N, C-alpha and C positions, 0 to 999 in steps of 0.2 A: 487158845490157851484152856486147859482143865480148869473146871470150876465156873466158866462162865458160858451159859447156854442162852438158847432163845428166850427162855423166861426172864432173863435180865434186861431185854430190850423192849422199849416202849415207844409206840407212836407218839408224835407231838401232842396230840390230844389227851392220851392216858398219861404221858409223862408230865403234862401240866397239873394233872389232878392229884399226883403224888406229892405228899408232906415231905419236907427235908430240903437242908441247904443245897444249893446248886453249885457245882464245880465246873469251871471251865478249864480244861487242861491244855488248851492251845498256847502258843507262845504268846509273851507278851505284846509283841507287835500286832498279831492278830485280834488279841483282846482289845487293844486300843482301838483298833479300827472300828470295832463294833462287838457287843456281847449281849447275851440275856441280861436285862437290868437285875441288879442285886447278886448276879453270879460272882463267886470268888475265883479269882485267877491263881491256881496252882499249877504251872505249866511244866508238862513232862519235858520237853525241850525248851531251851532258850532260843532267842532269835537267830543266833548263827548256826546253831545245831539243826535247827528247823530249815533253815536255808540250804545248809549241805545235803540233808536229804531231799531237798526239792531239785537241787543240781544234779544228784546221782541219779535221781528218777528220769530227768530229761537226757542225761547224757549216756547212761548205762544201763537204764531200764528199771521195770518195778522190781525185780527180784534184788538187784543191788541195793536199791533204796530200802527195801524191806530188811536186809541184812545189816545194813549201817544203823536203820533204826533199832533193831533187835540189840545191836553192840551197845547203844547208848542207854537202851532202855533199863538194864538191870541196875547200874548204880543209882538212875534217876528214881527208880521205884523205892529204893532204900531211903533215899532223901525226902520221899513223899509221906513215909509211913507216919510219922508224928504229926504232920501237917494235916493229913486225912482224919486222924483220930480227933484231932483239935476241932476241926470244922464240923464233923459228924456230931459234936456235942451242941452245936448251936441251936437255938431254938427256931424253928420254921417261921417264917413272916406270916404266912397264911395257914392257918390250921383247918383242915378238912374234917368236921366233926364226924364224918362217916367213915373216915379212916384215920384213926388216932396213931398209927405207927409212923415211924419216920425213917425215911431211906437217905442214902447219899446219891444225890441226883447228878450224874456226870454227862458232859458232852465234849467232844472234839470237833474237828472240821466236818468229817463226813460220817462219824460213828464207826471208825475202823480201828487200827492198830492201837492208837493212844488210848481210846476208850476202853477197848477190851482189856489193855495192860492193866491200867488203873482200876478197871471194874475187878479183875482177878485179884489183885492186891487187896482191894476193899472187902471182897467176898472172904479172903483167907482171915481178914480182921473183924469178920462178922457184923460189917458195917452196912449190910442190906444195899448193894449197889443198884442203881436204877439207871440204865444208859439210854440216851436219847437215839433212837433209830433215824440214821440220816444226819445226825449231828447238827452242828449250826447252819448247815445248808438248809435242812428241813425247817429250822426255826426262821430263818429269812423268808423262806416261802411262806410260812403261816403269817409273818409281819405283814408281808406285801398283801396277802389275801384280805387282811382286816381293811385295807383302804379301798378295797372294792365293794364293799358292803355298802347299802344305802342308809347313811347316819342322818338322824334328825337334827343337822346342823343348824344353829342360830348364831348370829353374830352381833357383837357389842361394837358400834363404831363411834366415831366422834374425833373431832380435831385434836391435834396435839395439846397435851396438857388438860385435857378433861378429865383425867383419872381413869382411864378405862380399866387399866391393870388392877387399880385398887378395887374398882366396883367388881371385876371379875373375881378377884380372891375373897372379897365379902361375899359374893354369892355363894362361892364354895363353902365357905365356914358355915353358911345358912343352910346347906345340904342341897344346893342346886347342882345339876350336873355340869360341870366346867372342865376345860382343859387350858392350862396357861402355856401356850405355844412359846412365848417369849420366856417364860421361867424354865422351860425344858432346853431351850436353845441358849440360855445365859446370854440373851442379847434383846435388846428393846426395839430393834428393827431399823433405827435411824443411823446417821452417821456417828452419833454419839453414843449408840445403843449398847456397845461393850465396855464402856467405862465402869471400873469397879467391880465387874463381874468376873467369876471364875472363868477358866478356859472352856471354849465351846466343846461339845461333842462332835464327832464327825456326823456327816448328813446320814449316814448308814445309822449310827447309834441313835442319832435324833428320831430316826424312823422307828427304831426299836422301842424307845421310850414313848412315843405318841401310840403305837398300836397296843401297848400294854395297858396305857390309860383308857383308851377306847374300850377294850376288852373289859376291863374292871368296871367301866360305867355300864356297859351292856347288860350287866348281871341285874341291874333294877329296871331296865327297860324304860328309860326316861323319855318323856314327850319330847325334850329338846335337848342338845348338848351344846353349851355355849362357848363361843371361842371369841377372841378379840380379832376385829377384822385386821387382816395383815397383807402385806405384800408377799409374794412367794418365798422371798430369801430373807432371812434374819441373820445377818452375818454370813458365815460360811454355812450354816445350816439352811436346807431347802425344805419347804413344806412338801410332803409327797403329792405327787401331780394328781392322782385320783381324788385325794382329799381336798386339794385346793380348788379342782373343779367344782366339788359340792359346795365349798365355801363361796366360789363366785356367783353361784344361783341361789344362794341361802338368803333368807329375809334378814334385813339389817335393823336393828334398834340403835338409833343414833342419839347419843346424848349431848346436850349443849351445856356449856357453863359459859360465865362472863369472861371476857378477855382479861379482866383484871385477876380473877381466879385462876386462870389458865397460867398465866405468867408467873404467879405465885407458886403454883404446882411445880413449874419447871425450874424455878429457882430452888425450891426445896430439893429437888431431884439432882441437880447438876451443879450447883454452886460449891458443893463439898467437894468436887473433884479437882485435881491439879490443873493450873491453868495452862500449862503448856500442852497438856493432853486435849484440853478444850480447845485451844487454838488450832491444834493438828487435825482435830475433827472438823473445825470449822473450815479449815483450808481445802479439806477434801471434798467439799461440796461448793467451793468458791466459784466455779463455772455456772452453777446453777443459781446461786445467789445473786451473783453480779459483783462487779468491783466495788461498787459503792456500799452496797449492803455488807460485804465482806469485811471492808475497812473499818466500819462502824461497829461490827460485832468484835472484831479483833481488838480493837481499842477499848471497847466496854469491857470485855474480859480482861485486859491488862490492868486496867484500874478497878475492877471488880464492881462495876456498875451492872450488877446482873440483870435488873429489870430491863435495862437497854439493850443488852445483848440478846435477851430473849426476843425482845420486840423485832430487832432486827432480822431474825430468822422466821418469825411466825408466819409471816405473810407468804414465803416460800413453802413452808410445810402445809400451810392452808390451802394453796392452789394445789399442791400433790394430792392432798385428801380429797379436794372437790373433784379433781379428775378422775380419780378411782370411783369416788361415790356414785358418779354420774353412771357408771356401769352397771350399777344395782338395780334390780327390777323392784324389789320391795323393801320400802323405807318408812319407818316410822320415827319420827322425832319428839323427843321430850327433854324439857328443861329442867336440870338438876342443880341449877345456880344455887348457893348458898347451903346446900345439904351435904353433910358427911356421907361417907360411902354407905355407911349403916342405914341411914335415914333414905339415902337414894334407893337402896336395894329394896326396903319398905314400901316406898311410894310406888317403885316399879311393879311390885307384886300386887299392891292393893288395887292398882289400875289394869291389872290382868295382862301386863306387858311381858312379864316372865313367869315360867311355872317349871 
């Protein structure tokens, strides 16, 4: 299309340096599967239209698919005009001081017809379009490359109820380099891990979120990036294989708390949830708990004897943790019983265990 030349297309590295809101013009289904975090979805085609073009391509060839796409594009561009102008006025999240100008950053699946069409409209509206060369496919390639880097991975370990997540979040508040894998997955990892949390992202989008967090932390060249020790799966989200390999060989700082404190922590986190949901989560691990512990836990939940319910399951989760911990080569243990997360972080720092 006239008005869109090579100067509007940027490689992934240069595209990342440009200021401005990011527009994902793929269909809602494509966007839901995975997208550039913080990108705004302004689809050129809806799911049905996108499917029709795909079917035309498979059955009738590229030319027929392009003609169908062009037929649909005109009315769609008119619909997008106001939305593009509104989005272009949004303040960019990350301001590059060396480049104070703002562009409308656009991508589709491959950086083809959809991007060029919307880019052409944006240029007519003087919105300074910047199109991602290679589209979302090139972004996904960048994402997967992040996990191939050698990261300074450090792990916070500890039995269920020791408050690992609270400690990690407190470390982040104090300026330590951390990534909350559970927070990004909207899942705490156990059978009870999804209770009360928003819907999980797809594994693909989960990878996108982790990659962006790693890239952001890399700007400060930290001595260590702290993660909570996890199993590879957090609900339906899976930690990227290459990153998980690094986690398995990383040094572990194991935190201990008294059993009384651990039970109190678990009651605080889980007793607020619906009893039927708690029962259902318990039943999912009934084979591993065994019939006696399962029955005890279910009865305790029913009469809201929360301490007893937690005790019934702690032995099982402790055995799982100890099995996984035995695979770690470098382990250092510290007892933080009686300390708040803030006090615990101060103690770990004072003893040179975190930096």
